[in-house]
DRENPA-3360 file (N, C-alpha, C; in nm, 2 decimals, always signed):
BEGIN
1 = MLKVSVIS = +30.73/+4.15/+18.32/+30.59/+4.21/+18.34/+30.50/+4.09/+18.37 ~ +30.40/+4.13/+18.45/+30.30/+4.04/+18.49/+30.18/+4.04/+18.40 ~ +30.11/+3.94/+18.36/+29.99/+3.93/+18.30/+29.88/+3.92/+18.41 ~ +29.79/+4.02/+18.41/+29.70/+4.04/+18.53/+29.55/+4.02/+18.47 ~ +29.46/+3.95/+18.55/+29.32/+3.95/+18.53/+29.26/+3.99/+18.65 ~ +29.15/+4.07/+18.65/+29.08/+4.10/+18.75/+28.93/+4.07/+18.72 ~ +28.88/+3.97/+18.79/+28.74/+3.93/+18.74/+28.64/+3.92/+18.85 ~ +28.52/+3.98/+18.84/+28.41/+3.98/+18.94/+28.30/+3.90/+18.86;
9 = PESVLFEG = +28.19/+3.87/+18.95/+28.08/+3.80/+18.88/+28.01/+3.87/+18.77 ~ +28.03/+4.01/+18.78/+27.95/+4.10/+18.68/+28.03/+4.10/+18.55 ~ +28.17/+4.11/+18.56/+28.25/+4.14/+18.44/+28.38/+4.10/+18.46 ~ +28.48/+4.11/+18.36/+28.60/+4.13/+18.36/+28.65/+4.28/+18.38 ~ +28.71/+4.32/+18.49/+28.73/+4.46/+18.52/+28.87/+4.49/+18.46 ~ +28.96/+4.40/+18.45/+29.10/+4.44/+18.40/+29.16/+4.32/+18.33 ~ +29.22/+4.32/+18.22/+29.30/+4.22/+18.17/+29.43/+4.30/+18.09 ~ +29.55/+4.28/+18.14/+29.66/+4.36/+18.08/+29.78/+4.33/+18.17;
17 = EADSVVAP = +29.88/+4.40/+18.15/+30.01/+4.40/+18.21/+30.04/+4.48/+18.33 ~ +30.11/+4.44/+18.43/+30.14/+4.53/+18.53/+30.28/+4.50/+18.59 ~ +30.35/+4.59/+18.64/+30.49/+4.57/+18.69/+30.48/+4.48/+18.83 ~ +30.37/+4.52/+18.91/+30.36/+4.45/+19.05/+30.21/+4.45/+19.07 ~ +30.18/+4.38/+19.18/+30.03/+4.36/+19.23/+30.05/+4.35/+19.39 ~ +29.97/+4.44/+19.44/+29.97/+4.43/+19.59/+29.81/+4.41/+19.61 ~ +29.80/+4.28/+19.69/+29.66/+4.24/+19.72/+29.62/+4.22/+19.86 ~ +29.50/+4.25/+19.90/+29.44/+4.22/+20.04/+29.42/+4.08/+20.06;
25 = AYDGEVGI = +29.53/+4.00/+20.11/+29.48/+3.86/+20.15/+29.42/+3.85/+20.26 ~ +29.35/+3.76/+20.29/+29.28/+3.72/+20.41/+29.35/+3.76/+20.54 ~ +29.48/+3.73/+20.55/+29.56/+3.76/+20.68/+29.66/+3.85/+20.66 ~ +29.65/+3.95/+20.56/+29.75/+4.07/+20.54/+29.78/+4.09/+20.39 ~ +29.84/+4.19/+20.36/+29.88/+4.23/+20.22/+30.00/+4.14/+20.17 ~ +29.97/+4.10/+20.03/+30.08/+4.01/+19.97/+30.12/+4.11/+19.85 ~ +30.26/+4.10/+19.83/+30.30/+4.18/+19.70/+30.36/+4.06/+19.60 ~ +30.34/+4.10/+19.48/+30.38/+4.00/+19.37/+30.45/+4.07/+19.26;
33 = LTGHAPMM = +30.58/+4.02/+19.24/+30.66/+4.08/+19.11/+30.68/+3.98/+19.03 ~ +30.75/+4.00/+18.91/+30.78/+3.92/+18.82/+30.87/+3.80/+18.88 ~ +30.85/+3.68/+18.84/+30.92/+3.57/+18.89/+30.89/+3.52/+19.03 ~ +30.75/+3.57/+19.08/+30.71/+3.51/+19.20/+30.68/+3.36/+19.19 ~ +30.70/+3.30/+19.31/+30.67/+3.15/+19.32/+30.51/+3.14/+19.29 ~ +30.48/+3.03/+19.25/+30.33/+2.98/+19.23/+30.27/+2.99/+19.37 ~ +30.14/+3.04/+19.37/+30.08/+3.04/+19.50/+29.93/+3.08/+19.47 ~ +29.86/+3.04/+19.59/+29.71/+3.08/+19.59/+29.70/+3.14/+19.72;
41 = AVLGKGEL = +29.61/+3.24/+19.71/+29.56/+3.32/+19.86/+29.41/+3.35/+19.84 ~ +29.36/+3.35/+19.96/+29.21/+3.38/+19.98/+29.22/+3.53/+20.01 ~ +29.16/+3.61/+19.93/+29.14/+3.74/+19.96/+29.04/+3.79/+20.06 ~ +29.08/+3.91/+20.14/+28.98/+3.97/+20.23/+28.93/+4.09/+20.16 ~ +28.92/+4.18/+20.25/+28.85/+4.32/+20.20/+28.95/+4.42/+20.20 ~ +28.97/+4.49/+20.09/+29.06/+4.61/+20.08/+29.10/+4.65/+19.95 ~ +29.20/+4.71/+19.92/+29.26/+4.76/+19.79/+29.36/+4.68/+19.74 ~ +29.31/+4.65/+19.58/+29.41/+4.57/+19.50/+29.49/+4.68/+19.43;
49 = RLGGSTNR = +29.61/+4.68/+19.42/+29.70/+4.78/+19.35/+29.77/+4.73/+19.24 ~ +29.76/+4.76/+19.14/+29.83/+4.71/+19.02/+29.93/+4.83/+18.98 ~ +30.07/+4.81/+19.00/+30.16/+4.90/+18.97/+30.24/+4.91/+18.83 ~ +30.31/+5.02/+18.82/+30.40/+5.04/+18.69/+30.30/+5.14/+18.62 ~ +30.32/+5.12/+18.48/+30.25/+5.23/+18.38/+30.10/+5.20/+18.39 ~ +30.07/+5.09/+18.45/+29.92/+5.05/+18.46/+29.86/+5.14/+18.57 ~ +29.91/+5.12/+18.69/+29.85/+5.21/+18.80/+29.73/+5.22/+18.83 ~ +29.65/+5.10/+18.83/+29.50/+5.08/+18.86/+29.48/+5.04/+19.01;
57 = RFKVEGGF = +29.37/+5.08/+19.05/+29.32/+5.06/+19.19/+29.19/+4.99/+19.19 ~ +29.18/+4.89/+19.28/+29.02/+4.83/+19.29/+28.99/+4.81/+19.44 ~ +28.86/+4.83/+19.48/+28.81/+4.78/+19.60/+28.76/+4.65/+19.59 ~ +28.83/+4.56/+19.65/+28.79/+4.42/+19.64/+28.73/+4.35/+19.77 ~ +28.65/+4.25/+19.75/+28.60/+4.19/+19.89/+28.59/+4.04/+19.85 ~ +28.66/+3.98/+19.92/+28.65/+3.82/+19.92/+28.70/+3.76/+19.76 ~ +28.71/+3.63/+19.77/+28.75/+3.56/+19.64/+28.89/+3.51/+19.67 ~ +28.98/+3.49/+19.56/+29.09/+3.45/+19.57/+29.20/+3.50/+19.46;
65 = LQVLDNQV = +29.33/+3.47/+19.47/+29.42/+3.51/+19.39/+29.52/+3.40/+19.37 ~ +29.55/+3.38/+19.23/+29.65/+3.28/+19.18/+29.76/+3.33/+19.11 ~ +29.89/+3.28/+19.12/+30.00/+3.34/+19.06/+30.06/+3.20/+19.01 ~ +30.08/+3.21/+18.88/+30.16/+3.10/+18.81/+30.22/+3.14/+18.68 ~ +30.35/+3.12/+18.66/+30.42/+3.15/+18.54/+30.39/+3.30/+18.51 ~ +30.42/+3.40/+18.60/+30.39/+3.54/+18.57/+30.27/+3.59/+18.54 ~ +30.16/+3.49/+18.56/+30.03/+3.54/+18.54/+29.97/+3.55/+18.68 ~ +29.88/+3.65/+18.70/+29.80/+3.67/+18.82/+29.67/+3.69/+18.79;
73 = RVVTERAV = +29.57/+3.60/+18.86/+29.44/+3.60/+18.83/+29.38/+3.63/+18.97 ~ +29.30/+3.73/+18.97/+29.22/+3.78/+19.07/+29.08/+3.74/+19.05 ~ +29.01/+3.66/+19.13/+28.89/+3.63/+19.12/+28.81/+3.68/+19.24 ~ +28.72/+3.79/+19.23/+28.67/+3.83/+19.35/+28.52/+3.84/+19.35 ~ +28.45/+3.82/+19.47/+28.31/+3.82/+19.48/+28.25/+3.97/+19.45 ~ +28.34/+4.07/+19.49/+28.29/+4.21/+19.47/+28.39/+4.29/+19.43 ~ +28.41/+4.37/+19.34/+28.51/+4.47/+19.29/+28.45/+4.61/+19.23 ~ +28.51/+4.70/+19.27/+28.49/+4.85/+19.23/+28.60/+4.91/+19.19;
81 = AG = +28.62/+4.96/+19.07/+28.74/+5.04/+19.03/+28.74/+5.15/+19.11 ~ +28.87/+5.20/+19.15/+28.88/+5.30/+19.25/+28.99/+5.38/+19.23;
% end
């Protein structure tokens, strides 16, 4: 499982576990599963999807994503649960 945090300037929108994360990186979608190599990506505008039993979606715009040791942090300039 991945430990996921979705943070905007207004609040922490989500903090929990997910099987997968699909994020709108600046130059295309990026998919993350358990055991993913460490990475950072600049976010564009689009839909952030958390998979598995969580099954949450957020509209995000800008910011960045960090993956390290099965933890995914999404820090975005704007996010709305969708």
